[in-house]
N, C-alpha and C positions, 0 to 999 in steps of 0.2 A: 538591408531587404531593401527592393522598388518593388512601390505600386504599382497599381495596377490602375490605368488609364479610365475613367468612366463608359469613357463607351469600349474599350474592352471589359467591361465588367458584366456592363450589363447585358453585350452580345453571349459573353461564359457561363450570367442565371439566364439568359431565354434560353441556349442549349442544354443545361441542365432542367428547368421546367420542364422543354421540350419534351426529354427523353423522360423527366417522370410523370409526366400526360402519358407518354405512349405505352411506359408499364403496368400504370394500371390499368388502361383499359387491352391489352396484353392479354391482364391477369381475370376480366372476369368474365372473357370465353369458361378459362378449366371452371374458375369457382361455378358459376350456372352450371353446366355440366357435371357439377361433385352434387349439388340442389337437384337438378332435377332425375340423376342415378338415383341418390336418395331418398325424395319423394315417391320415387317410385319401387324401392323395395319397400318402404314403411308400406305403398298400398297393396304389395301383393302376398302382403305374410297376414296381413289384414281381413282382404278379401279372403283366403284359405281359413282364418279359422273362423270365420264368419260360413264359407262354405262348411264347416265338420264342427260348428255349435251344435252341442247334443249331441255327437255322434261320436262313432270312434275313427281316430283317422283311416288312411291310405294306407294297404300293407301288413296291416294286424295280422296276424296270423295262432290261433294255441290247437297247440297239437294238433295242426294240419287242419283246423278250421280259420276260415277269413270270414273275418269279423269284422270286417270296411265292415263302411257307411252305415251301422247296428248301428242302431240307440242301447247305452246301458242295456236295458232292460229285454230289449233285446240280443244282447252276446251272452250273458247271464243266461236265457233260457235256452239259446243256443249248445252253452257250454256240459250245459244241466243235461241237457237232452240229451249228448254226443255221449258223456261219462254218465251217464245211466245204466248202459247195455253196458259200458265196460266192466270184465270182469274185477275184483277188490285183486288186490294185487300188496303183494306181502312187502313191507319196508323194513330193514336189520341193519340200526346205527352200530358202527364199531367204536369204540376207542383206540385208535391209532397207537395208543402210548403200549396195549396194553393187549388189544386183538377184543377182549370181551364187549 
């Protein structure tokens, strides 16, 4: 096997180091983008939770009653008022095996 001359070795190692250097800088952009995306997602979730702290989340309905943005006590009062005027309903439970 033949040995590479010192001049050729230095050229080869310089070329290899140059590619590694370019590859490192090429990967910085996607990594920075990923970190910024994760930070933005974290901030968005935190802001949403802070906005709804102690409140019912947006879009929550029970029996056609909109409970969005109500405090738990307000939501309970709204449900109690709506069901206070409802007629009592009879519920019958049957065993599927014998029908009784």
